[in-house]
C-alpha positions, 0 to 999 in steps of 0.5 A: 466444545473440543480441542484443535490440533496441538500447539507445536513449539517453534524450532529455529536452526542456523540458516533457516530461509524466511518461509522455513520460519513462516512454517514454524509459526504456522506449527505453532499457530498461535496469536499474531504469528500464527495470523501471519502464517495464515496470511502467507498461505492466503497470498500464496493462493491469491498471487498464484490464482490466474483468475484473481485481480490483485489489489494492493493498499498502501497507507502509513508512512511505508516509503520513508520506512523503506518499504516502498522497494517491496511494492516496486518488486511486486509491481515489477513481478506482476503481482499488483494489478491495482495500487491504491495508495495515500499521496504521502507515500507517493510524495515520498516515492517521488522524493526517493525517485528524484535522488533525494534521501531518507535518513535515519534519525531518532524519535527522541530528540528535540523537535524544535531544533529539528525545525530550526534546522529545517529537518522533518521527522517521521518518527526516527526518519529524517528528511531534510526540507531541500528534498521538498524543494527538488519535489516542488520543482519536478511537480511544478514542471510536470503540471506545466506540460499538461494541457490546460483545457481538459480534466485529468483523472487522478490515476492519469495525473499519476501516470504522467508523473511516474512516466517522468521518473526513472525509478520507484513505485509510480515509474514502475507502475506507468512502465508496467501499465498498473493503474494507481489511484490515490482518492485523497490526493489533496491530503499531501504535498502533491494536492498542495503542489497541485493547489499552488500551481493553480494560483497562476496556471490552470489545472483540473483534476476529475476524482470521480472518473477513477471510481468508474474505472476502478468499479468497472474493473471489479465488475469484469473480475472473476476473482478478486484479492486485497493486501491492505497495509495499514487502513485509511482511504486506500482501504475503503476505496479498494473494499467499497469498490465491490459494494457496487458489484454483486460479488465480494473479494475472495482473498483478503489480508490486512496488516495493521497495528490499529485496535478494532475496539476503537471503531476506526477503519484501520483496526476494523477487522476483515470479518466485519467487512463481510457484514458489508458484503465487501468480502464473501461470506466464504473469503479467504481472509485474516487481519495481522495485527503488528508493525507492517515494517516486520510483517510485510517483509516477511509475508512477501519473502515467505511467499516469493520464496514458495512460488520461485520454487 
């Protein structure tokens, strides 16, 4: 076995851009800094390849942490063709779009006191209960406008909600014609509100029709690439969509904080996905382990800087 190229020492200087820092990490090329630099190279190729359908998977509490704006920017710039999200992120996206806010808090506090003060905690982010009152009114009014005589795919329901908002992920996706899928929508406040509405009104949602629409998109794609934030349902829903086609993903990037040796999907490597045929044997793929509130902004900022040149 032979050694590879030498590890270069990172050189920092005042006024460096994000991409310049990323290129220094590439020169070092070690650990997750090196993986992040490789992810930037792959993501640049993916975004500049006109033949590639670009998938984006959004899991974890990214919107409460302020990362929703990055997703919205990518949608606005045409760098997401298909978005798959958890219901929680879309819930918090709507809360922000309706004028409510998430607040800086603390992970080291009395959760009993927070409960008494009607404040919900997401690690070190606080969200008052009042926001969910506004959210509930919006959802209930929106559902009341639907045709009770027909069944709505989840994707169409989310498009309708987005059309009733003037900012945020769902609003931007609806304006740009980008489909948003949320296969586990029942596992969220959106699902709870739909159930609540069904107690006095009529609503029918068809989850399986989304699968046909998504798989048709995969069949027609000459190439496909995926940026996966976290794992869980969005990751699997995206990757499994290729199982019904003769091809796999050509580009794949995963940003996760979960370990692979516990057997969970969120930590599973993209190399493991090759064994399933979800990504191609020669796919350009990398998993970056770390906090996505750090790796996602660095990745996107560096690649947007490159594309803008």
